[in-house]
C-alpha positions as a Markdown table, in Angstrom:
| # | Residue | x | y | z |
|---|---|---|---|---|
| 1 | Unk | -2.5 | -57.9 | -113.8 |
| 2 | Unk | -1.9 | -58.0 | -117.5 |
| 3 | Unk | 1.4 | -56.1 | -118.5 |
| 4 | Unk | -0.6 | -54.8 | -121.5 |
| 5 | Unk | -3.3 | -53.2 | -119.5 |
| 6 | Unk | -1.1 | -51.8 | -117.1 |
| 7 | Unk | 1.4 | -50.4 | -119.7 |
| 8 | Unk | -2.0 | -49.0 | -121.5 |
| 9 | Unk | -3.0 | -47.2 | -118.3 |
| 10 | Unk | 0.3 | -45.8 | -117.9 |
| 11 | Unk | -0.2 | -44.0 | -121.7 |
| 12 | Unk | -3.4 | -42.7 | -120.8 |
| 13 | Unk | -2.3 | -41.3 | -117.5 |
| 14 | Unk | 0.6 | -39.8 | -119.3 |
| 15 | Unk | -1.7 | -37.9 | -122.3 |
| 16 | Unk | -4.4 | -36.8 | -119.8 |
| 17 | Unk | -4.4 | -33.3 | -118.5 |
| 18 | Unk | -3.6 | -33.3 | -114.6 |
| 19 | Unk | -6.5 | -33.0 | -112.1 |
| 20 | Unk | -6.0 | -31.6 | -109.2 |
| 21 | Unk | -9.6 | -31.6 | -108.4 |
| 22 | Unk | -12.8 | -32.1 | -110.4 |
| 23 | Unk | -14.6 | -28.9 | -109.9 |
| 24 | Unk | -18.6 | -28.5 | -111.0 |
| 25 | Unk | -19.6 | -26.0 | -113.6 |
| 26 | Unk | -20.8 | -22.8 | -112.0 |
| 27 | Unk | -24.0 | -23.1 | -113.4 |
| 28 | Unk | -24.8 | -26.1 | -111.0 |
| 29 | Unk | -26.2 | -25.4 | -107.8 |
| 30 | Unk | -23.4 | -26.2 | -105.0 |
| 31 | Unk | -24.3 | -26.2 | -101.3 |
| 32 | Unk | -22.8 | -23.5 | -99.2 |
| 33 | Unk | -19.2 | -24.9 | -98.0 |
| 34 | Unk | -18.8 | -25.6 | -94.1 |
| 35 | Unk | -16.1 | -23.1 | -92.3 |
| 36 | Unk | -13.0 | -24.7 | -91.5 |
| 37 | Unk | -12.0 | -24.3 | -87.7 |
| 38 | Unk | -8.8 | -22.0 | -89.1 |
| 39 | Unk | -10.4 | -20.0 | -91.5 |
| 40 | Unk | -11.1 | -20.7 | -95.0 |
| 41 | Unk | -13.6 | -23.2 | -96.3 |
| 42 | Unk | -14.1 | -27.4 | -96.4 |
| 43 | Unk | -13.0 | -29.6 | -99.0 |
| 44 | Unk | -16.0 | -32.0 | -100.1 |
| 45 | Unk | -15.7 | -34.8 | -102.2 |
| 46 | Unk | -18.3 | -37.3 | -104.4 |
| 47 | Unk | -18.3 | -39.9 | -106.9 |
| 48 | Unk | -20.5 | -40.3 | -110.2 |
| 49 | Unk | -20.9 | -44.0 | -110.1 |
| 50 | Unk | -21.8 | -43.6 | -113.8 |
| 51 | Unk | -18.2 | -43.0 | -114.3 |
| 52 | Unk | -16.4 | -45.5 | -112.0 |
| 53 | Unk | -14.6 | -48.2 | -113.5 |
| 54 | Unk | -14.2 | -50.1 | -110.4 |
| 55 | Unk | -10.5 | -50.2 | -110.4 |
| 56 | Unk | -10.3 | -49.3 | -106.8 |
| 57 | Unk | -7.1 | -47.0 | -106.9 |
| 58 | Unk | -9.3 | -44.7 | -104.6 |
| 59 | Unk | -9.8 | -47.0 | -102.2 |
| 60 | Unk | -6.1 | -47.9 | -101.8 |
| 61 | Unk | -4.9 | -44.4 | -101.6 |
| 62 | Unk | -7.3 | -43.1 | -99.2 |
| 63 | Unk | -9.4 | -46.0 | -97.3 |
| 64 | Unk | -11.0 | -43.5 | -94.6 |
| 65 | Unk | -12.8 | -41.6 | -97.6 |
| 66 | Unk | -13.5 | -44.1 | -100.3 |
| 67 | Unk | -14.5 | -47.7 | -100.3 |
| 68 | Unk | -15.5 | -50.4 | -103.0 |
| 69 | Unk | -18.9 | -52.0 | -102.5 |
| 70 | Unk | -20.4 | -55.3 | -104.0 |
| 71 | Unk | -21.6 | -53.8 | -107.1 |
| 72 | Unk | -18.2 | -53.3 | -108.2 |
| 73 | Unk | -18.5 | -49.3 | -107.6 |
| 74 | Unk | -16.7 | -46.8 | -105.3 |
| 75 | Unk | -18.7 | -44.7 | -103.0 |
| 76 | Unk | -17.4 | -42.1 | -100.1 |
| 77 | Unk | -17.4 | -42.6 | -96.8 |
| 78 | Unk | -18.5 | -40.2 | -93.7 |
| 79 | Unk | -17.0 | -42.0 | -91.0 |
| 80 | Unk | -18.3 | -45.5 | -91.0 |
| 81 | Unk | -21.4 | -44.5 | -93.0 |
| 82 | Unk | -21.0 | -45.5 | -96.6 |
| 83 | Unk | -23.0 | -42.9 | -99.0 |
| 84 | Unk | -24.4 | -45.1 | -101.2 |
| 85 | Unk | -28.2 | -44.7 | -101.1 |
| 86 | Unk | -28.9 | -42.6 | -103.6 |
| 87 | Unk | -24.9 | -42.0 | -103.8 |
| 88 | Unk | -23.5 | -39.8 | -106.5 |
| 89 | Unk | -23.7 | -35.8 | -105.8 |
| 90 | Unk | -26.5 | -36.3 | -102.8 |
| 91 | Unk | -23.6 | -38.5 | -101.3 |
| 92 | Unk | -21.1 | -35.7 | -100.9 |
| 93 | Unk | -19.1 | -35.6 | -98.0 |
| 94 | Unk | -16.6 | -33.4 | -96.0 |
| 95 | Unk | -12.7 | -34.1 | -95.9 |
| 96 | Unk | -11.2 | -33.7 | -93.1 |
| 97 | Unk | -8.0 | -31.3 | -93.1 |
| 98 | Unk | -5.5 | -34.2 | -92.7 |
| 99 | Unk | -6.9 | -36.4 | -95.6 |
| 100 | Unk | -7.0 | -33.7 | -98.2 |
| 101 | Unk | -3.9 | -34.7 | -100.0 |
| 102 | Unk | -4.7 | -38.2 | -100.5 |
| 103 | Unk | -8.3 | -37.3 | -101.4 |
| 104 | Unk | -6.7 | -35.0 | -104.4 |
| 105 | Unk | -4.4 | -37.5 | -105.1 |
| 106 | Unk | -7.2 | -40.4 | -105.5 |
| 107 | Unk | -9.0 | -37.9 | -107.8 |
| 108 | Unk | -5.6 | -37.2 | -110.2 |
| 109 | Unk | -5.0 | -41.1 | -110.3 |
| 110 | Unk | -8.7 | -42.1 | -111.0 |
| 111 | Unk | -8.7 | -43.8 | -114.6 |
| 112 | Unk | -12.5 | -43.2 | -114.7 |
| 113 | Unk | -12.2 | -39.4 | -113.5 |
| 114 | Unk | -15.4 | -39.9 | -111.5 |
| 115 | Unk | -14.2 | -38.1 | -108.4 |
| 116 | Unk | -15.4 | -34.7 | -107.9 |
| 117 | Unk | -14.3 | -32.4 | -105.4 |
| 118 | Unk | -15.7 | -29.1 | -104.5 |
| 119 | Unk | -14.0 | -26.3 | -102.6 |
| 120 | Unk | -14.9 | -22.6 | -102.0 |
């Protein structure tokens, strides 16, 4: 990869606010979160393909949840099912408890800021 591009990405990441999670605004309808086995609510994730830059960082960080397809865009997976029809918020999936940290890291590192996390 071109060193100028790598340096530019580092500068952009250093100057943007930290993203612990991309949350939807309160005026958007959000489905009721699923209950967790130990109480609390399930983390859910989806990708806005209109914002996706196709860098593939999400897939590198958490390949059990994210994948890139031939169209060069990232999608979330629900097990072996790729949520690409239609994708976007309609492709939202629940995240297994053991993958939550990886999904959050992927959202933080995403250069397109296209990974949206919803939690109760």
